[in-house]
C-alpha positions as CSV (number, residue, x, y, z in Angstrom):
1,M,-49.9,-6.2,-3.8
2,N,-49.6,-4.6,-7.3
3,P,-50.3,-7.4,-9.9
4,L,-47.7,-5.7,-12.2
5,V,-44.8,-5.7,-9.9
6,F,-42.9,-9.3,-9.7
7,D,-40.4,-10.4,-7.3
8,I,-38.7,-12.4,-10.1
9,H,-39.1,-11.6,-13.9
10,V,-37.8,-14.3,-16.3
11,F,-37.1,-13.1,-19.8
12,V,-36.7,-16.0,-22.4
13,C,-35.3,-14.7,-25.9
14,T,-37.6,-15.7,-28.7
15,N,-36.1,-13.6,-31.3
16,Q,-36.3,-15.2,-34.8
17,R,-34.0,-13.7,-37.5
18,S,-34.7,-14.3,-41.1
19,G,-32.7,-13.8,-44.1
20,T,-29.4,-14.2,-42.2
21,E,-27.0,-17.1,-41.2
22,K,-26.6,-15.7,-37.7
23,K,-28.0,-17.6,-34.9
24,S,-31.2,-16.6,-33.0
25,C,-32.6,-18.0,-29.8
26,G,-36.1,-18.4,-31.1
27,E,-35.0,-20.9,-33.6
28,Q,-33.5,-23.0,-30.7
29,H,-36.5,-23.5,-28.6
30,G,-37.3,-20.0,-27.2
31,L,-41.0,-20.5,-27.2
32,D,-40.8,-24.0,-25.8
33,L,-38.5,-22.7,-23.2
34,T,-40.9,-19.9,-22.3
35,A,-43.9,-22.6,-21.9
36,A,-41.5,-24.9,-19.8
37,F,-40.6,-21.9,-17.5
38,K,-44.3,-21.0,-17.0
39,K,-45.2,-24.7,-16.3
40,A,-42.3,-25.3,-13.8
41,I,-43.0,-22.0,-11.9
42,K,-46.7,-22.8,-11.8
43,D,-46.1,-26.5,-10.7
44,K,-44.1,-25.4,-7.7
45,K,-46.8,-23.2,-6.3
46,L,-44.4,-20.6,-5.1
47,T,-45.5,-17.8,-3.0
48,K,-43.3,-15.3,-4.7
49,S,-44.8,-13.2,-7.6
50,I,-42.9,-14.5,-10.8
51,R,-43.4,-13.8,-14.3
52,A,-42.0,-15.9,-17.1
53,Q,-42.3,-14.4,-20.7
54,R,-40.8,-14.2,-24.1
55,A,-38.6,-11.4,-24.9
56,G,-37.1,-9.9,-28.1
57,C,-33.5,-10.0,-28.7
58,L,-31.2,-10.0,-25.6
59,G,-28.1,-9.2,-27.8
60,I,-26.0,-12.3,-27.1
61,C,-27.4,-14.8,-29.7
62,D,-24.0,-16.5,-30.3
63,F,-24.2,-18.2,-27.0
64,G,-27.3,-20.1,-27.9
65,P,-30.8,-19.6,-26.1
66,T,-30.6,-17.0,-23.7
67,V,-32.6,-16.5,-20.4
68,A,-32.4,-13.4,-18.1
69,L,-33.7,-13.3,-14.7
70,Y,-34.5,-10.0,-12.9
71,P,-34.1,-8.1,-10.6
72,E,-30.6,-9.7,-10.3
73,G,-29.7,-9.2,-13.9
74,V,-28.5,-12.8,-14.3
75,F,-28.0,-14.1,-17.9
76,Y,-28.1,-17.8,-18.6
77,V,-26.8,-19.0,-21.9
78,N,-27.3,-22.1,-24.1
79,V,-30.3,-23.0,-22.1
80,Q,-32.0,-26.2,-23.1
81,L,-35.5,-27.6,-22.0
82,S,-33.6,-30.0,-19.7
83,D,-32.1,-27.1,-17.8
84,V,-35.4,-25.3,-16.9
85,E,-36.2,-27.3,-13.7
86,E,-32.7,-26.7,-12.4
87,I,-32.9,-23.1,-13.0
88,V,-36.3,-22.8,-11.2
89,Q,-35.3,-25.0,-8.4
90,S,-31.7,-23.6,-7.9
91,H,-32.1,-19.9,-8.8
92,I,-35.7,-19.1,-8.1
93,V,-36.4,-21.3,-5.1
94,E,-33.0,-21.6,-3.5
95,G,-31.3,-18.2,-4.6
96,K,-28.3,-20.1,-6.0
97,I,-26.9,-19.2,-9.4
98,V,-26.5,-22.0,-11.9
99,E,-23.0,-21.5,-12.7
100,R,-22.6,-23.9,-15.6
101,L,-25.2,-21.9,-17.6
102,L,-24.1,-18.4,-16.4
103,L,-22.9,-15.9,-19.1
104,K,-19.3,-15.1,-18.0
105,K,-17.4,-12.1,-18.9
106,D,-14.6,-14.1,-20.5
107,R,-17.1,-15.9,-23.1
């Protein structure tokens, strides 16, 4: 197995804007979310190759802390620390989208 190829890649926006009043995900626990995803994934001892990492701006800051999961290209918004376990269990383990956090076209 190629160690650089992942079955699932979790990108957590940690963008920090300065000098502007526009929201940014990093200011709303981006780094804490990244650490929580890493811990939750490790604790599950999954056989899939999964990487959780911080990312720059994902372009949708107005919706709160953003997490993108690939290869599906699913974007979760307004993600809080209390949501991490649900995303890992539902999306990563069971393959089910967490609808209440999903970025929808009508937002």
